[in-house]
NUBA-621651 format. One record per atom (N, C-alpha, C): residue in one letter; z, x, y. Coordinates in steps of 0.05 Angstrom, whole numbers, padded with zeros to 5 digits, always signed. Atoms other than C-alpha are relative to their C-alpha. Layout:
<recs>
aZXY
...
</recs>
This chain:
<recs>
m-00010+00015-00023
m-03489-02520+03760
m+00019+00017+00016
n-00018-00015-00018
n-03453-02490+03819
n+00028-00010-00001
v-00029+00007+00000
v-03377-02489+03815
v+00011+00007+00027
a-00010-00005-00027
a-03352-02497+03886
a+00030-00007+00002
i-00029+00004+00001
i-03277-02489+03878
i+00015+00020+00017
g-00013-00019-00018
g-03264-02435+03930
g+00006+00027-00013
i-00004-00026+00014
i-03267-02376+03881
i-00029+00010-00005
t+00027-00011+00003
t-03327-02330+03881
t-00009+00001-00029
n+00011-00003+00027
n-03373-02325+03821
n+00011+00025-00014
t-00010-00025+00011
t-03350-02253+03810
t+00029-00003-00008
d-00028+00004+00007
d-03277-02272+03812
d+00003-00019-00023
r-00001+00019+00022
r-03288-02331+03766
r-00007+00014-00027
l+00008-00014+00024
l-03323-02285+03716
l+00022+00018-00010
v-00022-00017+00008
v-03266-02235+03717
v+00023-00016-00012
i-00022+00017+00009
i-03215-02290+03708
i-00007-00012-00028
a+00008+00011+00025
a-03255-02323+03652
a+00001+00021-00022
t-00001-00022+00020
t-03260-02256+03616
t+00028+00005-00009
e-00028-00004+00007
e-03185-02246+03619
e+00011-00024-00015
l-00009+00024+00014
l-03172-02318+03598
l-00011-00001-00028
s+00012-00001+00027
s-03219-02307+03539
s+00016+00018-00018
k-00018-00018+00015
k-03175-02249+03517
k+00026-00014-00007
m-00025+00016+00005
m-03114-02294+03524
m-00005-00021-00022
l+00007+00020+00021
l-03149-02348+03483
l-00002+00013-00027
a+00001-00014+00025
a-03163-02297+03429
a+00028+00006-00010
d-00027-00006+00008
d-03091-02274+03428
d+00015-00025-00010
e-00013+00025+00008
e-03066-02346+03425
e-00010-00010-00027
t+00012+00010+00025
t-03114-02363+03369
t+00009+00017-00024
i-00009-00017+00022
i-03096-02302+03327
i+00030-00005-00006
l-00028+00006+00004
l-03022-02317+03338
l+00004-00026-00015
y-00001+00026+00014
y-03034-02389+03316
y-00006+00004-00029
i+00007-00004+00028
i-03068-02366+03252
i+00023+00015-00014
k-00022-00015+00013
k-03012-02316+03238
k+00025-00018-00004
t-00023+00018+00002
t-02960-02371+03250
t-00006-00021-00023
k+00008+00017+00022
k-02999-02418+03203
k+00004+00014-00026
n-00003-00016+00024
n-03000-02363+03151
n+00030+00002-00007
a-00029-00001+00006
a-02924-02355+03158
a+00010-00027-00010
h-00007+00028+00008
h-02916-02431+03152
h-00008-00005-00030
w+00009+00005+00027
w-02957-02433+03088
w+00013+00018-00021
n-00007-00020+00020
n-02931-02370+03055
n+00029+00010+00000
v-00028-00009-00001
v-02858-02362+03074
v+00014-00007-00027
e-00015+00004+00025
e-02812-02354+03013
e+00029+00007+00005
g-00028-00007-00001
g-02738-02351+03003
g+00018-00025+00001
p-00019+00022+00001
p-02675-02394+03003
p-00001-00018+00024
d+00002+00016-00024
d-02688-02417+03074
d-00028-00012+00004
f+00028+00009-00002
f-02759-02439+03058
f-00004-00025+00016
f+00007+00026-00013
f-02757-02511+03080
f+00006+00000+00030
a-00007-00001-00029
a-02722-02500+03147
a-00020+00018+00015
i+00019-00018-00014
i-02767-02441+03165
i-00028-00011-00001
h+00026+00013+00002
h-02829-02477+03140
h-00003-00020+00023
k+00000+00020-00021
k-02813-02534+03188
k+00000+00014+00028
f-00002-00014-00025
f-02795-02485+03244
f-00028+00012+00008
f+00027-00011-00006
f-02863-02449+03238
f-00019-00023+00007
e+00018+00022-00006
e-02897-02517+03239
e+00003-00008+00029
a-00005+00006-00028
a-02865-02533+03306
a-00013+00021+00018
q+00011-00022-00016
q-02887-02465+03332
q-00031-00002+00001
f+00030+00000-00001
f-02960-02471+03311
f-00010-00025+00014
e+00008+00023-00016
e-02963-02541+03341
e+00000+00006+00030
q+00000-00008-00028
q-02943-02512+03408
q-00023+00018+00006
l+00022-00018-00004
l-02994-02457+03400
l-00027-00014+00001
d+00024+00016+00000
d-03048-02508+03385
d-00005-00012+00028
e+00002+00012-00027
e-03034-02542+03452
e-00007+00022+00020
i+00006-00023-00018
i-03035-02474+03488
i-00030+00007-00002
i+00028-00007+00005
i-03102-02457+03456
i-00019-00019+00015
d+00017+00020-00013
d-03133-02522+03480
d+00001+00003+00030
n-00003-00002-00029
n-03105-02513+03550
n-00014+00025+00011
v+00013-00024-00010
v-03130-02441+03557
v-00031-00004-00001
a+00029+00005+00001
a-03200-02461+03533
a-00009-00019+00022
e+00007+00019-00021
e-03201-02519+03581
e+00002+00013+00028
r-00001-00014-00025
r-03180-02473+03638
r-00025+00017+00004
i+00025-00016-00002
i-03239-02428+03623
i-00023-00018+00008
r+00021+00019-00007
r-03285-02489+03626
r+00004-00010+00028
t-00006+00010-00027
t-03251-02514+03690
t-00011+00019+00021
i+00010-00019-00020
i-03271-02450+03726
i-00030+00007-00004
g+00029-00002+00002
g-03343-02457+03702
g-00011+00019-00021
h+00010-00018+00021
h-03349-02413+03640
h+00005-00013-00027
y-00003+00010+00027
y-03354-02424+03566
y+00022+00016-00014
a-00021-00012+00015
a-03295-02410+03521
a-00011+00011-00027
p+00008-00010+00027
p-03306-02365+03460
p+00011-00018-00021
g-00010+00018+00021
g-03299-02404+03396
g-00006+00009-00028
t+00004-00010+00027
t-03312-02359+03337
t+00022+00020-00007
l-00019-00020+00008
l-03265-02317+03296
l-00009+00028+00006
k+00012-00026-00006
k-03312-02258+03305
k+00006+00007+00030
a-00005-00005-00029
a-03306-02265+03381
a+00030+00005+00005
y-00029-00004-00004
y-03230-02272+03377
y+00009+00027-00009
l-00008-00026+00011
l-03223-02210+03334
l-00009+00023+00018
g+00009-00021-00019
g-03264-02171+03385
g+00014+00000+00026
l-00013+00002-00026
l-03223-02195+03444
l+00030+00004-00001
t-00030+00000+00002
t-03151-02196+03418
t+00012+00027+00001
q-00016-00024+00001
q-03099-02143+03428
q+00018+00000-00025
l-00017+00003+00024
l-03062-02169+03366
l-00014+00011-00025
t+00013-00009+00025
t-03074-02144+03296
t+00005-00020-00022
e-00004+00016+00025
e-03084-02180+03231
e+00018+00017-00017
q-00017-00015+00018
q-03034-02161+03179
q+00004-00016-00026
t-00007+00013+00024
t-03017-02176+03108
t+00027+00011-00008
r-00027-00008+00008
r-02947-02174+03080
r+00002-00001-00030
s-00005+00001+00029
s-02927-02157+03009
s+00024-00017-00006
v-00024+00018+00003
v-02862-02196+03020
v-00002-00020+00022
n+00002+00021-00020
n-02864-02263+03055
n+00027-00012+00006
d-00026+00010-00007
d-02791-02268+03073
d+00001-00009+00030
s-00001+00012-00027
s-02772-02307+03136
s+00006+00021+00021
q-00008-00021-00020
q-02740-02247+03171
q-00024+00018+00008
g+00023-00016-00006
g-02802-02204+03165
g-00021-00015+00016
l+00020+00016-00014
l-02849-02259+03186
l+00009-00007+00029
i-00010+00006-00027
i-02805-02279+03245
i-00002+00024+00018
k+00001-00025-00017
k-02800-02207+03270
k-00029+00006+00008
d+00029-00005-00007
d-02876-02199+03266
d-00010-00019+00021
l+00009+00019-00020
l-02888-02263+03304
l+00013+00004+00027
l-00014-00005-00025
l-02835-02246+03356
l-00014+00024+00015
e+00013-00023-00013
e-02869-02179+03369
e-00027-00009+00013
d+00025+00010-00012
d-02935-02215+03381
d+00005-00017+00025
h-00006+00016-00023
h-02904-02266+03428
h+00008+00019+00024
e-00008-00018-00021
e-02872-02209+03468
e-00024+00015+00011
s+00024-00013-00009
s-02939-02173+03471
s-00016-00018+00018
i+00015+00019-00017
i-02972-02236+03498
i+00014-00004+00026
i-00015+00003-00025
i-02917-02245+03549
i-00006+00022+00020
l+00005-00023-00017
l-02928-02175+03576
l-00029-00001+00011
s+00028+00002-00009
s-03003-02186+03579
s-00004-00022+00021
l+00002+00022-00019
l-02996-02252+03615
l+00012+00008+00027
r-00013-00009-00025
r-02947-02223+03666
r-00018+00019+00016
g+00017-00020-00013
g-02997-02168+03681
g-00023-00013+00016
n+00021+00014-00014
n-03047-02220+03706
n+00008-00019+00021
i-00009+00021-00019
i-03004-02267+03747
i-00008+00007+00029
k+00005-00008-00028
k-03008-02228+03813
k-00030+00005+00005
s+00028-00006-00003
s-03079-02204+03801
s-00017-00025+00004
f+00015+00025-00003
f-03106-02275+03792
f+00005-00012+00028
a-00007+00013-00026
a-03070-02299+03855
a-00010+00018+00023
n+00005-00017-00023
n-03078-02239+03901
n-00028+00012+00001
e+00025-00013+00000
e-03141-02203+03880
e-00024-00019-00004
h+00022+00018+00007
h-03182-02261+03853
h+00002-00028+00013
h-00004+00024-00016
h-03155-02317+03898
h+00000-00026-00017
d-00001+00024+00018
d-03141-02365+03840
d+00030-00006-00006
m-00028+00008+00004
m-03071-02393+03849
m+00003-00019-00024
g-00002+00019+00022
g-03086-02447+03798
g+00003+00014-00027
t-00003-00015+00025
t-03097-02398+03741
t+00025+00017-00001
s-00025-00015-00002
s-03039-02355+03765
s+00023-00018-00008
d-00021+00019+00006
d-02994-02416+03762
d-00001-00008-00030
f+00004+00008+00028
f-03023-02436+03695
f+00011+00021-00019
i-00010-00020+00018
i-03008-02370+03662
i+00030+00006+00004
t-00029-00001-00003
t-02939-02369+03693
t+00014-00020-00019
g-00011+00020+00019
g-02926-02432+03653
g-00002+00009-00029
l+00003-00011+00027
l-02953-02398+03591
l+00022+00021-00006
v-00022-00020+00003
v-02903-02341+03602
v+00026-00014-00007
e-00025+00015+00005
e-02846-02391+03604
e+00000-00012-00028
t+00002+00011+00027
t-02871-02425+03540
t+00004+00021-00021
h-00003-00022+00019
h-02877-02359+03503
h+00029+00011+00000
e-00028-00010-00001
e-02808-02337+03528
e+00018-00019-00016
k-00016+00018+00015
k-02778-02400+03499
k-00005+00002-00030
m+00006-00003+00028
m-02815-02393+03434
m+00012+00026-00011
s-00012-00025+00009
s-02792-02321+03430
s+00030-00003-00003
w-00029+00005+00003
w-02720-02343+03442
w+00006-00013-00026
f-00004+00014+00025
f-02726-02391+03384
f-00003+00018-00024
l+00004-00019+00022
l-02754-02336+03339
l+00024+00019-00001
r-00022-00019-00002
r-02700-02287+03363
r+00026-00012-00011
a-00024+00013+00010
a-02646-02338+03346
a+00002-00001-00030
h+00000+00000+00030
h-02667-02335+03273
h+00003+00028-00012
v-00002-00028+00011
v-02664-02259+03267
v+00028+00007-00007
v-00026-00009+00010
v-02606-02235+03226
v+00004+00028+00010
k-00006-00026-00011
k-02573-02176+03260
k+00012+00018-00020
</recs>
């Protein structure tokens, strides 16, 4: 079906491709946050366990919104782990020690990486691909990740 929303097919394809990379990053970060939630150990277990739960719930909402944005502009969202691993800039990791500080620092690094990636697309989506809606959408994602990063940073012992 033709998607007549004032954005060319070529531009919509470029945007959907970039959004698919973002979806992969968000999904991998979600899984890493779930892993932290399940496996954190230490005297601060309960508080950090609950903290990670709040974070992965926010990421779940982000994932759904990114996938729906891809569908809104007329493309299909990737939905397999294999696809996500091929698209993401993040890395899987395993830790020999599941202390809160190490897990928090790892997740913070991923959030900051996502923020930089998102920022890199804001102007491009608006100016080069004439999609103010997606540009505005990812600006909101930047703000969400900045706040989540702040919360992570607040837990880091200096």
